[in-house]
C-alpha positions in Angstrom: 80.4 201.4 151.0 80.2 200.6 147.3 81.2 197.2 146.1 82.3 197.3 142.4 81.0 194.2 140.8 80.4 193.4 137.1 76.8 192.5 137.5 73.8 194.9 137.5 72.6 196.6 140.6 69.3 198.3 141.6 69.1 201.8 140.2 70.0 204.6 142.6 69.4 208.3 142.3 72.5 210.0 140.8 73.2 213.7 141.8 73.0 216.0 138.9 76.6 217.1 139.4 77.8 213.6 138.9 75.5 212.5 136.1 77.5 214.0 133.3 80.8 212.5 134.6 79.3 209.0 134.9 77.9 209.3 131.4 81.2 210.2 129.9 83.1 207.3 131.6 80.5 204.9 130.2 81.2 205.9 126.6 82.6 203.0 124.5 85.9 203.6 122.8 87.6 201.3 120.2 90.1 200.0 122.8 87.3 199.1 125.3 84.7 197.9 122.8 84.0 194.2 123.3 85.5 193.9 126.7 83.8 191.3 128.9 81.6 193.0 131.5 80.3 189.9 133.2 83.2 189.6 135.7 84.7 191.8 138.3 85.6 195.4 137.3 89.3 195.0 138.0 89.3 192.0 135.5 88.0 194.5 132.9 90.9 196.7 133.6 93.3 193.8 133.4 91.9 192.9 130.0 92.0 196.6 128.9 95.8 196.8 129.8 96.5 193.6 127.9 94.6 194.9 124.9 96.5 198.2 125.0 99.9 196.4 125.1 98.9 194.2 122.1 97.1 196.8 120.0 99.9 199.4 120.4 102.7 196.9 120.0 104.1 198.0 123.4 107.5 196.5 124.3 109.2 196.0 127.7 110.0 199.4 129.1 107.2 201.2 127.4 105.1 203.3 129.8 101.4 202.6 130.1 98.7 205.3 130.5 98.3 206.8 133.9 95.9 205.6 136.6 93.5 208.3 135.8 93.6 207.6 132.0 93.0 203.9 132.6 90.1 204.7 135.0 88.6 207.0 132.4 89.0 204.4 129.6 87.5 201.6 131.6 84.9 203.6 133.4 86.0 202.5 136.9 87.5 204.0 140.0 91.2 204.6 140.8 90.9 201.9 143.5 89.8 199.4 140.8 92.7 200.4 138.6 95.2 199.9 141.4 93.7 196.4 142.1 94.1 195.5 138.5 97.7 196.7 138.3 98.5 194.8 141.5 97.4 191.6 139.8 99.3 192.5 136.6 102.5 193.2 138.6 102.1 190.0 140.6 101.8 188.1 137.3 105.0 189.8 136.0 103.2 191.7 133.2 103.9 195.3 134.4 106.3 197.0 136.7 105.5 200.2 138.7 108.1 202.8 139.7 107.0 205.5 142.2 106.9 208.9 140.6 107.6 207.6 137.1 104.6 205.4 136.2 103.7 201.9 135.2 105.8 200.1 132.5 105.5 196.9 130.5 107.7 194.4 132.2 110.1 192.1 130.6 108.8 188.5 130.4 110.0 186.3 133.2 113.1 184.2 132.4 112.6 180.5 132.8 115.4 179.0 134.8 116.1 175.3 135.1 118.2 175.1 138.3 118.4 171.3 138.3 120.3 171.4 135.0 124.0 171.1 135.6 126.5 173.6 134.3 126.9 177.3 134.1 124.1 179.8 134.9 123.6 180.5 131.2 123.1 176.7 130.6 120.3 176.6 133.2 118.2 179.3 131.5 115.6 177.3 129.6 114.4 177.9 126.1 110.8 178.6 127.1 111.8 181.9 128.5 113.3 183.0 125.2 116.7 184.4 124.8 118.0 185.6 128.2 120.1 188.3 126.6 123.7 189.2 127.4 125.0 187.7 130.6 127.8 189.5 132.5 129.5 188.8 135.8 131.1 191.2 138.3 133.4 189.7 140.9 132.5 191.3 144.3 134.7 189.2 146.5 137.3 186.4 146.4 138.9 185.4 149.6 140.1 182.3 151.6 138.4 181.4 154.9 137.4 178.8 157.3 134.1 177.1 156.4 131.4 176.5 159.0 131.1 173.0 160.4 128.1 172.5 158.2 129.9 173.5 155.0 132.9 171.5 156.0 130.8 168.4 156.3 128.9 169.0 153.1 132.2 169.5 151.1 133.8 166.5 152.9 136.7 168.5 154.2 139.1 167.8 157.0 139.3 170.2 160.0 141.6 173.1 159.1 141.0 172.8 155.3 139.9 176.1 153.9 137.6 177.3 151.1 137.5 180.0 148.5 134.5 182.3 149.0 133.6 183.8 145.6 130.8 186.3 145.4 129.6 187.5 142.0 126.8 189.7 140.7 125.3 188.3 137.5 123.6 190.8 135.1 121.3 190.2 132.1 121.5 193.0 129.5 123.1 195.2 132.2 120.3 194.6 134.8 121.2 192.9 138.1 119.5 189.5 138.1 121.4 187.0 140.3 123.6 187.4 143.3 125.8 184.2 143.5 128.2 183.0 146.2 130.3 179.9 145.8 132.4 178.0 148.4 135.1 175.9 146.7 137.7 173.8 148.6 141.2 175.3 148.2 142.6 171.8 148.1 140.6 171.2 144.9 141.3 174.6 143.3 144.7 175.9 144.3 145.7 179.4 143.2 142.2 180.2 142.0 143.0 183.8 142.9 145.6 183.8 140.0 142.7 183.2 137.6 140.5 186.0 138.8 140.5 187.6 135.4 138.6 184.6 134.1 136.0 184.6 136.8 133.8 187.0 134.9 133.0 184.1 132.6 131.6 180.6 133.4 132.9 179.4 136.7 132.1 175.8 136.0 133.8 175.9 132.6 136.9 177.3 134.4 136.8 174.6 137.1 136.4 171.9 134.6 139.2 173.0 132.3 141.8 174.0 135.0 141.0 171.5 137.8 139.0 168.7 136.2 136.0 169.5 138.3 133.2 168.8 135.9 129.6 169.4 137.3 127.9 166.0 137.0 125.0 166.4 139.4 123.6 168.8 141.9 121.3 168.9 144.9 119.4 172.1 145.7 117.0 173.7 148.1 114.8 176.5 146.9 112.9 179.1 149.1 111.4 182.5 148.8 112.7 185.0 151.4 113.2 188.7 152.0 116.6 190.0 151.1 119.0 191.8 153.4 119.5 195.6 152.7 122.8 194.8 151.1 121.3 192.1 148.8 118.4 194.4 147.9 120.8 197.2 146.9 123.0 194.9 144.8 120.0 193.5 143.0 118.4 196.9 142.6 115.2 195.7 144.4 112.5 198.1 145.5 110.0 198.1 148.4 109.0 194.7 149.7 110.4 192.8 146.8 111.5 189.2 147.6 114.1 186.9 146.2 114.3 183.2 145.4 117.2 181.7 147.3 118.7 178.5 146.0 121.3 176.8 148.2 123.0 173.7 146.7 125.9 171.4 146.2 127.7 170.5 143.0 129.7 167.3 142.6 131.7 165.4 140.0 130.7 162.1 138.4 132.9 160.4 141.0 130.9 162.0 143.8 133.5 164.6 144.8 131.7 167.7 146.1 133.4 170.9 144.9 131.0 173.8 145.3 128.5 174.8 148.0 126.6 177.6 146.4 123.9 180.2 147.1 122.1 182.0 144.4 119.6 184.8 145.0 117.3 185.5 142.1 115.0 188.6 141.8 111.7 186.9 142.3 109.8 189.0 139.8 112.2 188.4 137.0 112.4 184.6 137.0 110.2 181.5 136.9 111.6 178.0 137.7 111.2 174.7 135.9 112.2 171.8 138.1 112.1 168.1 137.4 114.1 165.0 138.5 114.0 161.6 140.1 117.2 161.5 142.1 117.0 159.9 145.5 120.6 160.6 146.6 121.0 163.1 149.4 124.4 164.6 149.9 123.2 167.9 151.3 121.0 168.3 154.4 118.4 171.0 154.4 120.5 174.2 154.5 117.8 176.8 155.2 118.6 177.7 158.8 122.1 176.2 159.1 125.4 178.1 159.2 126.3 178.9 155.6 129.1 181.2 156.6 132.8 181.4 156.0 135.0 183.0 158.7 
C-alpha cells in the first residue's frame, strides 16, 4: 500500500519500465510551478485546479481538464485527483457530471431566510446577483390541513387551506421547491389570481388581502429528497436538500402561511441571525405537514 503524502520518503528501487513515466510526471510546467509541496498531494491538486480556473479566466459551466490530464500536470495518481475533486465539489467550486466531465460551478447563492418578504428579497448581497427568478405553479388546491397545521395557523375545525406548490428557477435552473399552506378564510378566491402566482406570493397577499409579512419563525434541516423532489430540482446521485419549514405572520400576530422550502444544498449557503424569543411554531420536523 502506498500512502501519498507531501513529505519525502526513503528512496525505493524503481523498475526501468516505470522510470521514464515517473520522470515525465515530475516535470515542472508554468501552471504547476510554485505550488506548495509541503502538504498532502490532494491539496496540491486542489491548488492546481484553483490556479487553472484563475489563470484561464474560466467561468461557471466551463469544463476542466480530464482526470488523466490533471494527474499528469500534478504528477499524482488518479485516486489523488478524485480525492481533490471530491473536496472541490463539497466546497461548491466544481460540479461533476458522469460521462461529461468536471465543470466550474456557479458560486453558491447566499440566502437570508430570516429576512421577511419574497424569496428574491431573502437572497443576500454577499452571493452577488442571483440572476433571473422565475416561478412555475405546480399545484393549487383546497384541502383539510393536518391537526398540526390547523393549530399553527390558528384555524377552527373544518376551516380549509390553499395548498400552493411552486418550482422556483434561477436563470432557468431549478433551485427551490416551495409549498405554501394559506387559510382560505384569509385569502378567498386565491384561485382567481393564479395568473399572478408566478410573481411574488407575498406581494400578492399584501396587496390583495392585507397580509403583510412582518415576522417569521423557521426550522432548517438537511435531508435526502424524495424521488419526485429530486426530479423536480434536477438533482443527481446522493444530492441532499436544505429543508426550511416555517410560519409567516402579520404585525398583529395573525399567521397566514405555513411554508416548506426545499433548496438544492450545493447551490445555496445560508446566513441566519436574530434574537427573537417568541415561539409560534413547534418543531415541525417529524410532525404531519400534510393537507388532505
